[in-house]
C-alpha positions in Angstrom: 0.6 0.0 0.1 3.1 2.4 0.8 4.3 1.8 -2.9 1.0 2.6 -4.1 0.9 6.0 -2.2 3.8 7.1 -3.5 3.4 5.9 -6.9 0.0 8.0 -6.9 2.0 11.2 -5.0 4.4 10.9 -8.0 2.0 10.7 -10.6 -0.5 13.9 -9.2 2.5 16.0 -9.1 3.5 14.8 -12.4 0.8 15.9 -13.6 1.1 19.9 -12.5 4.6 19.1 -14.2 2.8 18.4 -17.5 0.3 21.0 -17.4 3.2 23.3 -16.9 5.0 21.7 -19.4 2.3 22.2 -21.8 2.8 26.3 -21.1 6.1 25.6 -21.5 5.8 24.0 -24.9 4.0 27.3 -26.0 6.8 29.5 -24.8 9.4 27.5 -26.3 8.0 27.9 -29.9 7.2 31.6 -29.1 10.5 32.2 -28.2 12.0 29.9 -31.3 9.9 32.5 -33.4 10.8 35.4 -31.5 15.3 34.2 -30.7 15.9 37.5 -28.3 13.6 35.6 -25.8 15.5 32.4 -26.0 17.7 33.4 -23.2 14.9 34.9 -20.8 12.8 31.7 -21.1 15.2 28.8 -21.1 16.2 29.4 -17.9 12.4 29.5 -16.6 11.8 26.0 -18.7 14.8 24.5 -16.7 13.1 25.4 -13.5 10.4 23.2 -14.6 12.4 20.4 -15.6 14.9 20.8 -12.2 11.5 20.4 -10.0 11.0 16.8 -12.3 14.3 16.0 -11.6 13.7 16.6 -7.9 10.4 14.3 -8.2 12.0 12.0 -9.8 15.2 11.8 -7.2 12.6 11.5 -4.3 10.6 8.7 -5.9 13.4 6.7 -8.0 16.2 7.8 -5.4 17.9 8.5 -8.9 20.0 11.6 -9.1 20.1 13.1 -12.7 22.8 15.9 -12.4 21.2 19.3 -13.7 23.3 20.9 -16.9 25.9 23.4 -16.8 24.0 27.3 -16.3 23.5 29.0 -19.3 25.7 32.1 -18.5 27.5 35.1 -20.2 26.2 38.1 -22.6 22.9 37.5 -24.4 24.5 36.5 -27.7 26.6 33.8 -26.0 23.5 32.4 -23.8 21.3 32.4 -26.9 23.9 30.5 -28.8 24.3 28.3 -25.8 20.9 27.4 -25.8 20.7 26.3 -29.5 23.8 24.3 -29.7 23.4 22.5 -25.8 22.7 18.6 -26.2 21.1 18.9 -22.5 18.8 21.7 -24.0 17.7 19.3 -26.7 17.4 16.6 -24.1 14.9 18.9 -22.4 13.0 19.8 -24.9 12.2 16.3 -26.0 11.4 15.4 -22.5 8.9 18.4 -22.4 7.4 16.7 -25.4 6.9 13.2 -23.8 6.1 14.6 -20.4 3.2 16.8 -21.5 1.8 14.0 -23.7 2.1 11.5 -20.9 2.4 13.0 -18.1 -1.1 14.6 -18.2 -2.5 10.7 -19.2 -0.7 8.8 -16.5 -1.5 12.0 -13.9 -5.3 11.4 -15.0 -5.4 7.9 -14.6 -3.9 8.5 -10.5 -6.1 11.2 -9.8 -8.7 9.7 -11.5 -9.0 5.7 -10.2 -9.4 6.3 -6.8 -11.9 8.9 -7.0 -14.0 6.5 -9.2 -13.2 3.7 -6.9 -14.8 5.0 -3.9 -17.8 6.1 -6.0 -18.9 2.4 -7.4 -19.3 0.8 -4.0 -22.3 3.3 -3.2 -24.0 3.1 -6.3 -26.4 -0.4 -6.1 -27.1 1.7 -2.5 -28.1 4.7 -3.7 -29.1 4.8 -7.5 -33.1 4.2 -6.4 -32.8 6.9 -3.6 -32.2 9.0 -6.4 -35.4 10.4 -8.8 -34.7 9.7 -11.9 -31.4 7.5 -11.2 -27.6 9.8 -11.9 -24.9 9.8 -13.8 -22.1 8.1 -12.3 -17.9 8.8 -12.9 -17.7 6.8 -16.1 -20.9 9.3 -17.7 -23.6 6.2 -17.4 -26.8 6.9 -16.3 -27.6 4.5 -14.0 -31.8 4.3 -13.8 -31.8 0.4 -13.2 -30.9 -2.8 -11.0 -28.9 -3.9 -14.2 -26.8 -0.7 -14.5 -26.4 -0.2 -11.5 -24.9 -3.6 -10.7 -22.6 -3.2 -13.5 -20.7 -0.9 -10.7 -19.4 -4.1 -9.0 -17.1 -5.8 -12.0 -16.4 -1.7 -12.8 -14.8 -1.6 -9.2 -13.0 -4.6 -9.5 -11.4 -3.5 -12.5 -10.4 0.0 -11.0 -8.8 -1.8 -7.9 -6.7 -3.8 -10.5 -5.8 -0.7 -11.9 -5.0 0.6 -8.4 -2.5 -1.5 -8.1 -0.5 -0.9 -11.1 0.2 2.7 -10.3 3.3 1.5 -9.0 4.0 0.3 -12.8 3.3 3.3 -14.3 5.4 5.6 -12.2 8.1 3.4 -12.8 7.5 4.0 -16.4 7.5 7.4 -16.1 10.2 7.5 -14.1 12.6 5.5 -16.7 11.6 7.6 -19.5 12.6 10.7 -17.5 15.7 9.5 -16.5 16.5 8.2 -19.9 15.9 11.4 -21.4 17.1 13.6 -18.7 20.4 11.7 -18.1 23.4 13.1 -19.7 25.5 10.6 -22.1 28.1 8.8 -20.7 30.5 10.5 -22.4 29.2 13.6 -20.7 29.1 12.3 -17.3 33.0 11.0 -17.7 33.7 14.5 -18.8 31.8 15.9 -16.0 34.0 13.6 -13.8 37.3 14.6 -15.3 36.5 18.0 -14.8 35.1 17.6 -11.0 38.3 15.6 -11.0 40.5 18.3 -12.3 39.0 21.2 -10.4 39.6 19.0 -7.1 43.5 19.2 -8.1 43.3 22.7 -9.0 42.1 23.7 -5.6 44.1 21.6 -3.9 46.7 23.1 -6.1 45.5 26.4 -5.1 45.3 25.9 -1.7 48.6 24.9 -1.4 50.0 28.2 -3.2 47.6 30.2 -1.0 49.8 28.5 2.2 53.1 29.2 0.6 52.0 32.7 0.1 51.0 33.3 3.6 54.0 31.7 5.1 56.2 33.6 2.6 54.6 37.0 3.4 54.7 36.1 7.6 58.5 35.1 6.8 59.6 37.8 4.6 57.6 40.3 5.7 56.0 40.4 9.6 58.9 38.5 11.2 61.5 40.4 9.6 59.7 43.3 11.1 59.4 41.7 14.2 62.6 41.2 14.6 63.4 43.8 14.0 61.3 45.4 16.7 63.1 43.5 19.1 66.6 44.5 17.8 65.4 48.4 18.7 64.0 47.4 22.1 67.3 45.8 22.7 68.8 49.3 21.9 66.9 51.1 23.8 67.5 48.8 26.7 71.2 49.3 26.4 71.0 53.0 25.7 68.4 53.3 29.1 70.9 51.8 31.3 74.3 54.0 29.6 72.2 57.1 28.4 69.1 57.6 29.8 68.5 61.0 28.0 68.8 59.4 24.1 66.4 56.7 25.5 63.9 58.0 24.0 64.5 57.9 20.1 65.4 54.5 20.6 61.8 53.3 21.9 60.7 55.5 19.5 62.0 54.3 16.3 60.9 50.8 18.2 57.6 52.0 18.3 57.0 52.7 14.4 58.6 49.2 14.1 55.8 48.2 16.3 53.6 49.7 14.0 54.9 48.8 10.7 54.7 45.0 11.7 51.6 45.3 12.8 50.6 47.1 9.6 52.2 44.1 7.9 50.5 41.1 9.9 46.6 43.0 8.9 48.1 43.3 5.2 48.1 38.8 5.4 45.5 38.6 7.4 43.4 40.4 4.9 44.4 38.5 2.1 43.1 35.3 3.7 39.6 36.6 4.8 39.0 40.8 3.9 37.2 42.0 7.6 35.1 43.9 5.6 32.8 40.8 4.5 32.6 40.4 8.0 31.8 44.2 8.9 29.5 45.0 5.5 28.8 41.7 3.5 29.1 40.9 -0.1 27.6 43.9 -0.9 28.8 46.6 0.8 32.7 45.1 0.6 31.9 45.1 -3.3 30.5 49.0 -2.6 33.3 49.6 -0.8 35.4 48.1 -3.7 33.7 50.3 -6.3 34.4 53.5 -4.7 38.1 53.2 -4.4 38.1 52.2 -7.9 40.0 54.6 -9.7 37.5 54.4 -12.6 34.3 55.7 -12.0 32.4 52.8 -11.1 29.0 51.9 -10.2 27.4 49.1 -8.4 24.2 47.8 -9.5 23.0 45.0 -6.4 20.1 43.4 -5.1 21.0 42.8 -1.3 22.1 39.3 -1.6 22.3 38.3 2.5 25.3 36.5 4.1 26.8 33.7 2.0 29.0 31.0 2.8 32.4 32.4 3.8 34.3 31.2 0.7 31.6 31.6 -2.0 31.5 35.7 -0.3 35.6 35.4 -0.4 36.1 34.3 -3.7 33.2 36.9 -5.4 34.9 39.6 -3.3 38.6 39.2 -4.6 37.2 37.9 -8.5 35.9 41.6 -8.4 39.0 43.5 -6.9 40.6 41.9 -9.3 38.8 42.4 -12.3 38.7 46.6 -11.2 42.7 46.3 -10.9 42.6 45.3 -14.5 40.2 47.6 -15.7 42.3 50.4 -14.0 45.8 49.4 -14.7 44.9 47.4 -18.9 41.5 48.6 -20.2 42.0 52.5 -20.7 38.0 52.3 -19.8 36.3 55.9 -18.4 33.7 53.8 -16.8 32.7 50.2 -14.9 30.0 48.4 -13.7 29.5 45.5 -11.2 26.3 43.5 -11.0 25.6 41.7 -8.4 22.5 39.2 -7.7 21.2 35.9 -6.7 19.8 33.8 -9.8 18.1 30.5 -7.8 20.7 28.4 -6.4 23.6 30.6 -7.8 25.6 34.0 -7.2 26.1 36.0 -10.3 28.5 38.8 -10.7 29.2 40.8 -13.8 32.1 43.3 -14.2 32.3 45.2 -17.2 33.8 48.3 -18.4 33.8 50.4 -21.7 37.3 50.2 -22.4 39.6 48.8 -25.7 38.9 44.9 -25.0 41.8 42.6 -26.0 41.7 40.7 -22.2 44.1 37.9 -22.7 44.4 35.8 -19.6 48.0 34.2 -20.4 49.4 38.1 -20.2 49.3 38.0 -16.3 45.9 40.1 -15.5 44.8 38.0 -13.3 42.0 35.9 -14.8 43.7 33.1 -14.5 43.9 33.2 -10.7 40.2 34.4 -11.0 39.5 31.5 -12.7 41.2 28.8 -10.9 39.5 30.4 -7.4 36.2 30.0 -9.0 36.6 26.6 -10.1 37.6 25.0 -6.6 34.1 25.9 -5.4 32.4 24.4 -8.9 31.5 27.8 -10.1 32.3 29.3 -13.6 34.1 32.1 -14.7 33.8 33.6 -18.3 34.8 36.7 -20.2 34.1 38.5 -23.3 36.3 41.0 -24.5 36.9 41.3 -28.1 38.9 44.0 -29.6 37.5 47.6 -29.4 35.7 46.5 -26.2 33.8 46.1 -23.8 34.8 43.4 -21.5 32.3 41.5 -19.3 34.0 39.3 -16.8 31.1 36.9 -15.9 31.3 34.7 -12.7 28.7 32.3 -11.3 29.4 30.9 -8.0 27.0 27.9 -6.4 25.6 29.2 -3.1 24.4 25.9 -1.8 21.0 27.2 -0.3 
């Protein structure tokens, strides 16, 4: 009985997504005719499909991984929708699910309701003047028609026991249509392995950088403070009047060491993120940018510390590149939440031609973002503009 109830719930919710699929098909056809709508409607359609992926996972216990998000400028997203194999698979699923999801869902909802009604037909038909119509449209006005409800009820009960088979068939179709081919899964696994290796490498490089900064900077300054305090002690014993200058020099050196230590701490996780949050911290970056910069941001709230740090350092590096290399007169930073992703855009009106291989920090941005299973892409044709798009999962 538990399995029948699970199948009923699966098919009944499938009826809702089937109705949504009919609407999505209409929107999809309109988008194909009016191509500028495609980058807007594709994410909405993908959310319907993602809901069915979750429904499939709850019923069958099978996780169907979603495809990577379609990011970047409008033209890039439009080309991605048309060329993406995952989009074609989702289109096939929409057609199949709209047809069979509606049929199976109607059966799942209609059978229990009719089964409840049939046993009462022989008991009450004679009490209704002129008879009545049962759930199959048969006008019951005689004992022969009333007793026909008994075999109908038996058939309905048998159909009810077959709901798990219908649900399993529907789940199998969904898994076949939505799951990426084995080659794609192997490619994705290779990407995950490469990302993990890059994350470990980046982590090791970060630890070495912190150690180097502490050893070559802060430690040397602290050693200098200790030496100056030793000189001040000897001066105080031999010439108390001249000890003040030695103490002042030691105090200045201690202040420099403290500032060096603060810089190392800021490079690990900027305190401004804790104080102002991501949107406030990026607003501070935009205000300090030598190129006039406008921040267009919704309030994103508090996000995981690693996500905030990656987004902050990506924007900081991008704005540094804008100031040093772009020749831009204006820059814009856009910050927002799209479903379970943080999307950051850095846009300038400079000369373009940004190249990751020329030491502009873009490779570092990509590596830091990839370590969190995010993506970073840049569009920078000669003559501009340059648009950096960073997408980070936030795990909500």
